[in-house]
N, CA, C and O of each residue as an XYZ file, in Angstrom:
892
protein
N     132.655    314.084    128.707
C     131.953    315.437    129.628
C     132.798    316.596    129.212
O     133.917    316.662    128.704
N     132.012    317.398    129.544
C     133.300    318.834    129.433
C     132.556    319.727    130.400
O     131.386    320.106    130.453
N     133.782    319.965    131.259
C     133.070    321.441    132.248
C     132.411    320.268    133.303
O     132.511    319.043    133.252
N     131.646    321.203    134.350
C     130.953    320.328    135.393
C     129.723    319.973    134.954
O     128.955    320.713    134.340
N     129.515    318.766    135.285
C     128.434    317.608    135.261
C     127.846    317.650    136.564
O     128.563    317.924    137.526
N     126.411    317.369    136.738
C     125.846    317.548    138.074
C     125.827    315.831    138.715
O     124.907    315.015    138.667
N     126.885    315.725    139.166
C     127.036    314.628    140.230
C     127.067    314.740    141.544
O     127.964    315.387    142.085
N     125.888    313.999    142.398
C     125.974    314.647    143.528
C     125.953    313.445    144.841
O     125.675    313.517    146.038
N     126.389    312.359    143.950
C     126.895    311.220    144.420
C     127.761    310.390    143.713
O     127.718    310.373    142.483
N     128.787    309.483    144.540
C     129.453    308.345    143.622
C     129.222    307.374    144.496
O     129.327    307.251    145.716
N     128.785    306.513    143.344
C     129.007    304.934    143.956
C     130.197    304.154    143.138
O     130.487    304.416    141.971
N     130.887    303.079    144.001
C     131.893    302.346    143.392
C     131.301    300.611    143.339
O     130.553    300.097    144.171
N     131.842    300.000    142.208
C     131.847    298.806    142.741
C     133.362    298.618    143.975
O     134.046    299.516    144.465
N     133.458    297.263    144.143
C     134.659    296.822    145.040
C     135.795    296.004    144.492
O     136.874    296.540    144.241
N     135.604    294.841    144.318
C     136.912    294.078    143.891
C     136.526    294.388    142.456
O     135.575    294.486    141.681
N     138.253    294.511    142.614
C     139.237    295.127    141.264
C     139.254    296.584    140.662
O     139.969    297.218    139.886
N     137.932    296.837    141.520
C     137.634    298.496    141.427
C     138.576    299.381    142.407
O     139.294    300.305    142.027
N     138.467    299.026    143.434
C     139.268    299.262    144.630
C     140.581    298.645    144.884
O     141.513    299.312    145.333
N     140.682    297.400    144.614
C     142.131    296.374    144.989
C     141.713    295.197    143.798
O     140.735    294.820    143.153
N     142.829    294.969    143.941
C     143.123    293.432    143.217
C     142.613    292.519    143.993
O     143.091    292.206    145.083
N     141.685    292.069    143.522
C     141.175    290.858    144.208
C     141.709    289.580    143.459
O     141.906    288.559    144.118
N     141.899    289.596    142.387
C     142.399    288.553    141.564
C     143.794    288.398    141.767
O     144.147    287.233    141.951
N     144.798    289.378    141.785
C     145.663    289.081    142.314
C     146.030    288.371    143.705
O     146.953    287.621    144.021
N     144.980    288.885    144.385
C     145.034    288.414    146.194
C     144.346    286.281    146.416
O     144.319    285.517    147.380
N     143.959    286.154    145.033
C     143.332    284.959    145.050
C     143.965    284.460    144.255
O     143.856    283.247    144.438
N     144.686    284.684    143.323
C     146.039    283.932    142.759
C     146.704    283.423    143.949
O     146.533    282.214    144.109
N     147.478    284.058    144.907
C     148.026    284.209    145.761
C     147.896    282.893    146.697
O     148.674    281.982    146.983
N     146.890    283.130    146.958
C     145.876    281.250    148.030
C     146.056    280.583    147.064
O     146.826    279.644    147.268
N     145.443    280.711    145.490
C     145.966    279.730    145.065
C     147.160    279.061    145.360
O     147.169    278.055    146.070
N     148.463    279.688    144.722
C     149.525    279.217    144.717
C     149.617    278.685    146.047
O     149.697    277.459    145.968
N     149.640    279.079    147.211
C     149.343    278.590    148.595
C     149.075    277.368    148.461
O     149.983    276.538    148.489
N     147.685    276.985    148.276
C     147.055    275.587    148.363
C     147.797    274.899    147.507
O     148.395    273.948    148.012
N     147.984    275.116    146.119
C     148.444    274.264    145.033
C     149.760    273.569    145.363
O     150.097    272.404    145.150
N     150.561    274.790    146.057
C     152.163    274.038    146.792
C     152.194    273.506    147.884
O     153.234    273.036    148.347
N     151.124    273.486    148.460
C     151.030    272.549    149.975
C     150.330    271.056    149.408
O     150.858    270.059    149.900
N     149.517    270.873    148.702
C     148.986    269.458    148.221
C     149.645    269.132    147.324
O     149.445    267.956    147.021
N     150.742    269.889    146.418
C     151.645    269.137    145.765
C     150.888    268.719    144.417
O     151.325    267.762    143.778
N     149.818    269.384    143.996
C     148.992    269.550    142.251
C     148.737    270.617    141.840
O     148.821    271.673    142.468
N     148.383    270.460    140.690
C     147.964    271.456    139.712
C     148.748    272.850    139.719
O     149.961    272.658    139.796
N     148.456    273.953    139.671
C     149.167    275.175    139.377
C     148.160    276.143    140.074
O     147.047    275.789    140.463
N     148.746    277.588    140.207
C     147.588    278.682    140.746
C     146.643    278.841    139.659
O     145.447    279.020    139.887
N     147.051    278.792    138.661
C     146.242    279.427    137.347
C     145.318    278.243    137.068
O     144.230    278.480    136.543
N     145.579    277.276    137.304
C     144.636    275.976    136.964
C     143.323    276.013    138.345
O     142.103    275.951    138.189
N     143.982    276.116    139.456
C     143.160    276.143    140.716
C     141.714    277.368    140.434
O     140.506    277.265    140.648
N     142.710    278.662    139.774
C     141.922    279.640    139.731
C     140.937    279.716    138.885
O     139.996    280.472    139.126
N     140.972    278.978    137.785
C     140.310    278.924    136.797
C     138.965    278.316    136.912
O     138.025    278.588    136.165
N     138.926    277.319    138.079
C     137.632    276.455    138.697
C     136.761    277.939    139.468
O     135.546    277.812    139.614
N     137.269    278.974    139.822
C     136.412    279.976    140.318
C     135.631    280.382    138.969
O     134.458    280.753    139.013
N     136.288    280.295    137.885
C     135.501    281.260    136.780
C     134.893    280.688    136.457
O     134.465    281.163    135.405
N     134.298    279.491    136.743
C     133.466    278.533    136.010
C     131.956    278.820    136.604
O     131.801    279.298    137.728
N     130.941    278.504    135.799
C     129.237    279.455    136.017
C     128.797    278.105    136.786
O     127.594    278.161    137.041
N     129.468    276.769    137.287
C     128.694    276.078    138.155
C     129.017    276.398    139.571
O     128.589    275.673    140.470
N     129.752    277.450    139.821
C     129.773    277.906    141.421
C     130.049    279.356    141.034
O     130.155    279.884    139.927
N     130.136    279.844    142.271
C     130.072    281.383    142.926
C     131.327    281.896    142.737
O     131.942    280.973    143.271
N     132.132    282.618    142.406
C     133.587    283.068    142.194
C     133.842    283.592    143.424
O     134.739    284.433    143.474
N     133.297    283.314    144.391
C     133.592    283.208    145.748
C     133.388    281.888    146.332
O     133.774    281.744    147.492
N     132.814    280.832    145.695
C     132.533    279.234    146.146
C     133.423    278.661    146.946
O     133.794    277.883    146.067
N     134.147    278.343    147.934
C     135.701    277.455    148.301
C     134.932    276.025    148.138
O     135.525    275.224    148.860
N     133.742    275.334    147.407
C     133.588    274.426    146.860
C     134.398    274.380    145.493
O     134.724    273.308    144.984
N     134.612    275.252    145.099
C     135.580    275.242    143.901
C     136.913    274.137    144.072
O     137.257    273.175    143.385
N     137.577    274.851    145.524
C     138.471    273.853    145.923
C     138.415    272.373    146.082
O     139.201    271.519    145.673
N     137.138    272.240    146.874
C     136.829    270.671    146.733
C     136.937    270.068    145.251
O     137.541    269.013    145.058
N     136.319    270.789    144.204
C     135.995    270.298    143.149
C     137.506    270.259    142.330
O     137.757    269.474    141.416
N     138.082    270.888    142.660
C     139.995    271.132    142.065
C     140.607    269.822    142.773
O     141.299    268.997    142.176
N     140.298    269.758    143.964
C     141.413    268.301    145.103
C     140.730    267.361    144.276
O     141.502    266.682    143.599
N     139.105    267.030    144.073
C     138.863    265.689    144.333
C     139.232    265.511    142.302
O     139.577    264.390    141.928
N     139.155    266.253    141.598
C     139.355    266.501    139.924
C     141.265    265.683    140.155
O     141.475    264.707    139.435
N     141.846    265.905    140.620
C     143.467    266.047    141.156
C     143.907    264.831    142.015
O     145.074    264.469    142.159
N     143.068    264.387    142.435
C     143.045    263.349    143.450
C     143.712    263.281    144.456
O     144.358    262.269    144.727
N     143.683    264.713    145.471
C     144.620    265.324    146.537
C     142.998    265.382    147.482
O     143.149    265.761    148.643
N     141.866    265.122    147.164
C     141.209    265.409    148.374
C     141.000    264.724    149.852
O     141.259    263.523    149.916
N     140.666    265.220    150.747
C     140.728    264.562    151.943
C     139.937    265.463    152.897
O     140.534    266.539    152.939
N     138.779    265.492    153.735
C     138.470    265.909    154.448
C     139.712    266.915    155.482
O     139.192    267.978    155.822
N     140.750    266.803    155.850
C     141.291    267.240    156.433
C     141.766    268.228    155.716
O     141.614    269.367    156.158
N     142.525    268.006    154.310
C     143.339    268.580    153.308
C     142.390    269.960    152.925
O     142.793    271.114    153.068
N     140.776    269.500    152.306
C     140.120    270.671    152.276
C     139.939    271.633    153.170
O     140.047    272.804    152.807
N     139.651    271.334    154.405
C     139.192    272.434    155.401
C     140.401    272.996    155.336
O     140.398    274.053    154.705
N     141.852    272.529    155.938
C     143.067    273.259    155.272
C     143.407    274.642    154.596
O     143.860    275.743    154.909
N     142.813    273.795    153.214
C     142.863    274.539    152.191
C     142.169    275.823    152.061
O     142.443    276.841    151.426
N     141.055    275.456    152.945
C     139.743    276.356    152.811
C     140.465    277.574    153.498
O     141.005    278.498    152.889
N     140.390    277.430    154.836
C     141.176    278.173    155.842
C     142.446    279.277    155.128
O     142.643    280.492    155.133
N     143.130    278.060    154.542
C     144.355    279.293    153.604
C     144.030    280.171    152.908
O     144.357    281.354    152.818
N     142.993    279.201    152.130
C     142.272    280.142    151.443
C     142.004    281.829    151.849
O     142.656    282.828    151.545
N     140.752    281.667    152.669
C     140.503    282.790    153.143
C     141.752    283.754    153.751
O     142.077    284.902    153.446
N     142.161    283.070    154.467
C     143.433    283.762    155.137
C     144.686    284.677    154.124
O     145.130    285.812    154.294
N     144.992    283.676    153.078
C     146.008    284.196    152.510
C     145.366    285.503    151.522
O     145.907    286.606    151.450
N     144.348    285.192    150.935
C     143.545    286.094    149.947
C     143.265    287.426    151.130
O     143.517    288.580    150.783
N     142.751    287.141    152.468
C     142.874    288.332    152.334
C     143.779    289.185    153.228
O     143.535    290.342    153.569
N     144.838    288.477    153.557
C     146.008    288.898    153.618
C     146.539    289.685    152.704
O     147.372    290.494    153.114
N     146.213    289.671    151.236
C     147.207    290.051    150.217
C     146.632    291.181    149.578
O     147.094    291.781    148.608
N     145.129    291.527    150.474
C     144.393    292.716    149.698
C     145.092    293.834    149.639
O     145.974    293.766    150.495
N     145.136    294.752    149.104
C     145.576    296.157    149.199
C     145.050    297.404    148.104
O     144.940    297.296    146.883
N     144.796    298.479    148.863
C     144.014    299.525    147.945
C     144.801    299.529    146.730
O     145.969    299.162    146.859
N     144.381    299.887    145.506
C     145.644    300.302    144.503
C     146.103    301.744    144.803
O     145.423    302.343    145.636
N     147.005    302.308    144.332
C     147.505    303.607    144.398
C     146.789    304.504    144.632
O     145.801    304.203    143.964
N     146.492    305.738    145.285
C     145.788    306.458    145.010
C     144.209    306.598    145.585
O     143.454    307.567    145.657
N     144.026    304.857    146.045
C     142.136    305.123    146.145
C     141.721    305.339    147.436
O     140.542    305.377    147.789
N     142.876    305.508    148.288
C     142.544    305.898    150.220
C     142.604    307.444    149.860
O     141.562    307.999    150.207
N     143.419    308.205    149.330
C     143.246    309.493    149.340
C     142.406    310.032    148.224
O     141.977    311.185    148.181
N     142.175    308.947    147.174
C     140.982    309.555    146.537
C     139.735    309.847    146.969
O     139.082    310.856    146.700
N     139.414    308.891    147.676
C     137.558    308.467    148.362
C     137.996    309.491    149.272
O     137.279    310.481    149.421
N     139.017    309.389    149.865
C     139.481    310.733    151.193
C     138.548    311.862    151.047
O     137.549    312.215    151.674
N     139.563    312.591    149.415
C     139.463    313.426    148.992
C     137.906    313.948    149.072
O     137.316    314.725    149.823
N     137.559    313.228    148.048
C     135.914    312.864    147.628
C     134.896    312.839    148.620
O     133.828    313.269    148.184
N     134.861    312.353    150.227
C     134.408    312.611    151.119
C     134.671    313.654    151.441
O     133.696    314.340    151.746
N     135.830    314.215    151.532
C     135.948    315.887    151.973
C     135.377    316.643    151.351
O     135.231    317.728    151.913
N     134.847    316.530    150.115
C     134.367    317.854    149.647
C     132.870    317.383    149.535
O     132.190    318.005    148.718
N     132.425    316.643    150.052
C     131.157    316.069    150.325
C     130.442    315.560    150.151
O     129.381    315.558    150.776
N     130.817    314.727    148.953
C     129.932    313.424    147.960
C     130.158    312.416    148.567
O     131.262    311.972    148.879
N     128.521    311.726    148.902
C     128.275    310.598    149.479
C     129.000    309.595    148.610
O     129.161    309.542    147.391
N     129.286    309.021    149.343
C     130.020    307.781    148.388
C     129.516    306.236    148.958
O     129.423    305.868    150.129
N     129.281    305.615    147.938
C     127.902    304.244    148.229
C     128.938    303.318    147.574
O     129.609    303.770    146.646
N     129.161    301.742    148.092
C     129.496    300.839    147.401
C     128.331    299.942    147.235
O     127.290    299.870    147.888
N     128.770    299.245    146.161
C     127.790    298.595    145.187
C     128.775    297.339    145.053
O     129.901    297.309    144.557
N     127.976    296.242    145.678
C     129.120    294.716    145.234
C     128.167    293.489    145.567
O     127.323    293.267    146.436
N     128.870    292.539    144.089
C     128.273    291.327    144.167
C     128.562    290.291    145.263
O     127.997    289.210    145.437
N     129.871    291.022    146.183
C     130.255    289.976    147.319
C     128.999    289.873    148.443
O     127.942    290.414    148.119
N     129.063    289.331    149.493
C     128.302    288.986    150.408
C     128.494    290.063    151.566
O     129.653    289.864    151.931
N     128.152    290.739    152.070
C     128.240    291.001    153.433
C     129.304    290.763    154.323
O     129.888    291.732    154.810
N     129.728    289.316    154.678
C     130.644    288.259    155.389
C     131.522    288.565    154.434
O     132.027    289.544    154.984
N     132.106    288.463    153.382
C     133.339    289.005    152.714
C     133.410    290.223    152.377
O     134.493    290.523    151.874
N     132.724    290.979    152.458
C     132.988    292.571    151.831
C     133.292    293.328    153.303
O     134.416    293.819    153.193
N     132.889    293.543    154.285
C     133.128    294.001    155.332
C     134.651    293.672    156.160
O     134.953    294.427    157.085
N     135.611    292.495    155.783
C     136.473    292.435    156.129
C     137.561    292.814    155.401
O     138.681    292.846    155.910
N     137.260    293.235    153.750
C     138.064    293.581    153.002
C     137.924    295.049    153.103
O     138.842    295.766    153.502
N     136.942    295.420    152.794
C     136.158    296.936    153.596
C     137.775    297.280    154.672
O     138.677    298.053    154.348
N     137.704    296.350    156.078
C     138.403    296.885    157.214
C     139.611    296.659    156.364
O     140.122    297.702    155.957
N     140.250    295.433    155.963
C     141.444    295.777    156.026
C     142.212    296.506    155.507
O     143.342    296.731    155.939
N     141.414    297.297    153.864
C     141.958    298.200    152.951
C     141.877    299.757    154.085
O     142.527    300.783    153.880
N     140.989    299.551    155.151
C     141.278    300.900    155.651
C     139.914    302.046    155.123
O     139.767    303.219    155.465
N     139.032    301.204    154.182
C     138.039    302.082    153.269
C     136.248    302.025    153.844
O     135.349    302.672    153.307
N     136.098    301.247    154.835
C     134.926    301.169    155.250
C     134.166    301.904    155.721
O     132.951    301.742    155.611
N     134.785    303.023    156.446
C     134.700    303.996    157.148
C     133.987    305.296    156.083
O     132.991    305.969    156.348
N     134.685    305.360    155.075
C     134.625    306.394    154.068
C     133.356    306.177    152.928
O     133.225    306.929    151.963
N     132.380    304.932    153.231
C     130.875    304.740    152.662
C     130.167    305.081    153.507
O     130.394    304.899    154.704
N     128.949    305.769    152.933
C     127.477    306.119    153.740
C     126.762    304.812    153.806
O     126.206    304.356    154.806
N     126.845    304.226    152.551
C     126.079    302.845    152.210
C     126.574    301.593    151.846
O     126.896    301.877    150.692
N     126.924    300.226    151.994
C     127.353    299.618    151.871
C     126.406    298.249    151.317
O     125.947    297.377    152.054
N     126.255    298.325    149.793
C     125.177    297.538    149.351
C     126.154    296.285    148.907
O     127.143    296.344    148.178
N     125.626    295.215    149.514
C     126.092    293.941    149.170
C     124.719    292.683    148.794
O     123.518    292.740    149.054
N     125.566    291.573    148.066
C     124.549    291.135    147.566
C     123.312    290.386    148.263
O     122.212    290.169    147.756
N     123.781    290.028    149.613
C     122.871    289.390    150.468
C     121.426    290.394    150.841
O     120.350    290.024    151.310
N     121.856    291.723    150.450
C     120.818    292.620    150.642
C     119.655    293.193    149.753
O     118.841    294.085    149.995
N     119.837    292.391    148.635
C     119.207    292.717    147.363
C     119.117    291.155    146.792
O     118.120    291.128    146.071
N     119.622    290.105    146.812
C     119.781    288.687    146.164
C     119.462    289.029    144.564
O     118.469    288.568    143.999
N     120.306    289.784    143.992
C     120.229    290.256    142.556
C     122.313    290.621    142.452
O     123.165    291.114    143.190
N     122.269    290.138    141.376
C     124.021    290.392    141.163
C     123.860    291.230    139.560
O     123.098    291.001    138.621
N     124.850    292.188    139.733
C     124.934    293.097    138.400
C     125.654    292.030    137.618
O     126.607    291.262    137.747
N     124.590    292.410    136.610
C     124.620    293.261    135.928
C     122.563    294.001    135.545
O     122.043    294.805    134.771
N     122.020    292.885    136.884
C     120.688    293.223    137.498
C     120.627    294.911    137.210
O     121.601    295.491    136.730
N     119.678    295.445    137.476
C     119.383    296.978    137.509
C     119.319    296.883    139.310
O     119.894    297.700    140.029
N     118.558    295.802    139.791
C     118.059    295.823    140.813
C     119.293    296.494    142.413
O     119.018    297.059    143.472
N     120.471    296.083    141.856
C     121.452    296.596    142.820
C     121.596    297.946    142.592
O     121.355    298.634    143.584
N     121.971    298.648    141.415
C     121.996    300.112    141.613
C     120.981    300.975    141.878
O     121.292    302.102    142.264
N     119.689    300.657    141.738
C     118.217    301.230    142.147
C     118.025    301.087    144.036
O     117.495    301.796    144.891
N     118.554    300.164    144.046
C     118.499    299.857    145.580
C     119.549    301.241    146.210
O     119.313    302.029    147.126
N     120.606    301.142    145.410
C     121.764    301.771    146.302
C     121.364    303.619    145.959
O     121.946    304.514    146.573
N     120.488    303.844    145.084
C     119.435    305.301    145.169
C     118.595    305.256    145.683
O     117.971    306.279    145.965
N     118.184    303.996    146.051
C     117.192    304.569    147.145
C     118.074    304.751    148.324
O     118.090    305.942    148.634
N     118.557    304.275    148.830
C     119.614    304.430    150.044
C     120.056    305.722    150.245
O     120.138    306.258    151.351
N     120.413    306.350    148.930
C     120.524    307.830    149.060
C     119.587    308.833    149.019
O     119.885    310.027    149.032
N     118.329    308.349    148.964
C     117.117    309.376    149.204
C     117.190    309.688    147.828
O     116.930    310.879    147.658
N     117.508    308.926    146.504
C     117.458    310.152    144.637
C     116.535    308.971    144.088
O     116.649    307.746    144.126
N     115.665    309.752    143.611
C     114.675    309.001    142.850
C     115.340    308.321    141.520
O     116.454    308.689    141.148
N     114.600    307.302    140.814
C     115.212    307.085    139.791
C     115.662    307.771    138.723
O     116.745    307.729    138.138
N     114.403    308.596    138.496
C     114.507    309.622    137.392
C     115.628    310.241    137.489
O     116.161    310.714    136.485
N     116.120    310.332    138.590
C     117.368    311.723    139.163
C     118.839    311.186    139.154
O     119.839    311.772    139.569
N     118.723    309.544    138.406
C     120.026    308.777    138.471
C     121.211    309.524    137.803
O     122.390    309.355    138.113
N     120.651    310.559    136.635
C     122.015    310.952    136.115
C     122.182    312.378    137.081
O     121.991    313.451    136.509
N     122.478    312.378    138.299
C     122.746    312.930    139.261
C     123.930    312.273    140.179
O     124.366    312.537    141.300
N     124.227    311.363    139.253
C     124.839    310.035    140.481
C     126.033    309.735    139.462
O     125.706    310.109    138.336
N     127.698    309.012    139.510
C     128.100    308.560    138.388
C     128.713    307.025    139.593
O     129.069    307.099    140.769
N     128.620    305.780    138.681
C     129.149    304.536    138.890
C     130.393    304.330    138.500
O     130.597    304.256    137.289
N     131.455    304.197    139.390
C     132.780    303.752    138.745
C     132.848    302.312    139.407
O     132.701    301.895    140.556
N     133.315    301.375    137.412
C     133.274    299.847    137.759
C     134.699    299.503    136.926
O     135.339    300.216    136.153
N     134.956    298.031    137.421
C     136.178    297.479    136.225
C     135.016    296.902    135.476
O     135.572    295.944    134.940
N     133.892    296.860    135.127
C     133.486    295.695    134.500
C     132.497    296.140    133.362
O     131.379    296.513    133.718
N     132.743    296.135    132.309
C     131.813    297.183    130.925
C     130.709    296.284    131.107
O     129.677    296.947    131.001
N     130.444    295.021    131.343
C     129.123    294.504    131.466
C     128.437    294.865    132.556
O     127.542    295.706    132.628
N     128.931    294.137    133.475
C     128.315    294.639    134.920
C     128.454    295.545    135.276
O     127.271    295.703    135.573
N     128.989    296.620    135.627
C     129.213    298.039    135.897
C     128.508    298.842    135.094
O     127.388    299.322    135.269
N     129.384    298.967    134.042
C     129.073    300.042    133.048
C     127.374    299.813    132.312
O     126.415    300.551    132.538
N     127.377    298.892    131.633
C     126.241    299.108    130.532
C     124.607    299.115    131.672
O     123.513    299.602    131.385
N     124.946    298.520    132.727
C     123.323    298.929    133.737
C     123.058    300.050    133.809
O     122.100    300.701    133.393
N     124.266    300.395    134.566
C     124.369    301.632    134.800
C     123.991    302.762    134.365
O     123.309    303.585    134.976
N     124.530    302.867    133.016
C     124.144    303.338    131.749
C     123.137    303.462    131.471
O     122.755    304.468    130.872
N     122.129    302.200    131.905
C     120.738    301.986    131.422
C     119.616    302.856    132.080
O     118.648    303.437    131.589
N     120.141    302.730    133.537
C     119.580    303.478    134.239
C     119.593    304.800    134.624
O     119.000    305.364    135.543
N     120.550    305.318    133.576
C     120.565    307.117    133.627
C     121.676    307.521    134.332
O     121.842    308.718    134.569
N     122.697    306.429    134.810
C     123.845    307.443    135.620
C     125.433    307.877    134.661
O     125.954    307.494    133.614
N     125.575    308.322    135.143
C     127.056    308.869    134.800
C     127.843    307.344    134.763
O     127.375    306.366    135.346
N     129.031    307.314    134.033
C     129.653    306.125    134.167
C     131.461    306.324    134.055
O     132.007    307.086    133.257
N     132.143    305.488    135.005
C     133.592    305.987    135.202
C     134.054    304.666    134.714
O     133.930    303.830    135.610
N     134.466    304.250    133.789
C     135.475    302.632    133.484
C     136.412    302.750    134.364
O     137.263    303.600    134.105
N     136.534    302.119    135.399
C     138.034    301.818    136.186
C     138.756    300.768    134.935
O     138.139    299.718    134.749
N     139.827    300.961    134.207
C     140.055    299.911    132.955
C     141.614    299.490    133.871
O     142.228    298.477    133.537
N     142.141    300.403    135.047
C     142.851    299.645    135.792
C     143.117    298.533    136.177
O     144.158    297.877    136.194
N     141.527    298.243    136.671
C     141.265    297.109    137.089
C     140.488    295.945    136.251
O     140.278    294.791    136.625
N     140.177    296.459    135.215
C     139.591    295.010    134.492
C     140.902    293.875    133.737
O     141.758    294.104    132.883
N     140.578    292.713    134.459
C     141.347    291.482    134.376
C     140.527    290.787    133.365
O     140.983    289.731    132.928
N     139.264    291.253    132.873
C     138.860    290.027    132.219
C     138.119    290.221    131.173
O     137.372    289.292    130.865
N     138.105    291.424    130.358
C     137.328    291.847    129.160
C     138.158    291.504    128.219
O     139.215    292.093    128.444
N     138.252    290.751    127.122
C     139.202    290.717    126.068
C     139.306    291.522    125.304
O     140.249    291.494    124.513
N     138.467    292.409    125.285
C     138.179    293.054    123.832
C     138.090    294.647    124.505
O     137.671    295.644    123.918
N     138.630    294.568    125.961
C     138.961    296.090    126.158
C     138.146    296.899    125.777
O     138.632    297.993    125.490
N     136.631    296.750    125.606
C     135.845    297.977    125.347
C     135.501    298.592    126.450
O     135.191    297.798    127.339
N     135.435    299.685    126.737
C     134.893    300.274    127.870
C     132.979    300.515    128.149
O     132.454    301.364    128.868
N     132.368    299.564    127.395
C     131.114    299.370    127.857
C     130.399    300.690    127.460
O     129.196    300.694    127.725
N     130.807    301.612    126.980
C     130.176    303.243    126.589
C     130.511    304.009    128.249
O     129.679    304.453    129.040
N     131.134    303.987    128.306
C     131.415    304.548    129.351
C     131.827    305.894    129.010
O     132.423    306.136    127.960
N     131.470    306.945    130.031
C     131.142    308.288    130.087
C     132.358    308.848    130.101
O     132.546    309.861    129.427
N     133.489    308.237    130.940
C     135.012    308.514    130.999
C     135.598    306.682    131.231
O     135.047    305.638    131.579
N     136.745    307.013    130.882
C     137.804    305.883    130.933
C     139.149    306.220    131.970
O     139.995    307.002    131.535
N     139.344    305.603    133.391
C     139.959    305.885    134.107
C     141.180    304.864    133.892
O     140.986    303.701    134.244
N     142.137    305.131    133.466
C     143.348    304.770    133.952
C     144.380    304.702    135.134
O     145.392    304.001    135.164
N     143.884    305.653    136.202
C     144.324    305.920    137.203
C     143.209    306.243    138.254
O     142.540    307.151    137.762
N     142.660    305.866    139.609
C     141.477    306.361    140.038
C     141.475    307.783    140.535
O     140.480    308.324    141.017
N     142.940    308.495    140.350
C     143.418    309.734    141.314
C     143.108    310.663    140.392
O     143.348    311.845    140.639
N     142.464    310.240    139.056
C     141.930    311.459    137.806
C     140.731    311.584    138.847
O     140.576    312.583    139.550
N     140.079    310.711    138.870
C     138.550    311.205    139.280
C     138.393    312.616    140.032
O     137.709    313.446    139.434
N     138.834    312.917    141.030
C     138.830    314.464    141.953
C     139.204    315.212    140.672
O     138.517    316.232    140.611
N     140.016    315.101    139.643
C     139.776    316.279    138.514
C     138.541    315.987    137.589
O     138.879    316.265    136.438
N     137.391    315.589    137.626
C     136.561    315.591    136.707
C     135.432    316.364    137.226
O     134.434    316.544    136.528
C-alpha cells in the first residue's frame, strides 16, 4: 500500500498479537510439571494443541495427568488453579503495544478487539495488560459462538462499529495468524496487517496475503 489509505477503524486479534500467550502458557506448564514430577512443559503444552479439546480447556491437564499416572482430584484442582494464576501473572504486552494503541486512540481511530477467547478469559488478560480501556468494543467467542476463520466474528465487529459489510475496506485487521486472521479478513474486504512478530505456529511463515507485514507493532502508526 502506498500513501494514505482510507482506514477508519482498526480491529485487533488479542492472544499473541498484543501479548505472548504461548510463553505464559508454557510457564504455567513448567510450574505444573515440576510440581507433579512428570513430563515436561513442552509435552503438557502439546495437549492444548490437540483438536480433541480447545486451546483454553483445562481438561487438557486432566488428560495429561491421567496418561502420566499422576492424576488425583486434589492434584488436578491444584494444577488448574496454578495454570490459570501463573498464566495470567506472566502475560505482559509486547514492547510498544500500549503506547501504539494509545497513540492510535489519540488519533481518534476506533479500536476493536476480535478474539476467539471467551469473555471470562479475555477480560482478565486485558485488565492485566492495561489495554481494556483502549478498545471501544471487545468481541469474544461467547458473543458469536463462531471462531475465526469464520467470517462471523469479523462481520459482528463491523456491525458493532456501524460499518456496513460492503465498506469493510475502510477497516484494517491486525493479527498473528495467516489462516485465522489474515485470510478471512481479506476475504470480506478488510485491509490486513500480519503481526509476524507474534506468530508462533505458522511453519511456512507465509503472510497469508496480508497487505502489510509487521515485525514490530510500533510501525503501525507510521502507516
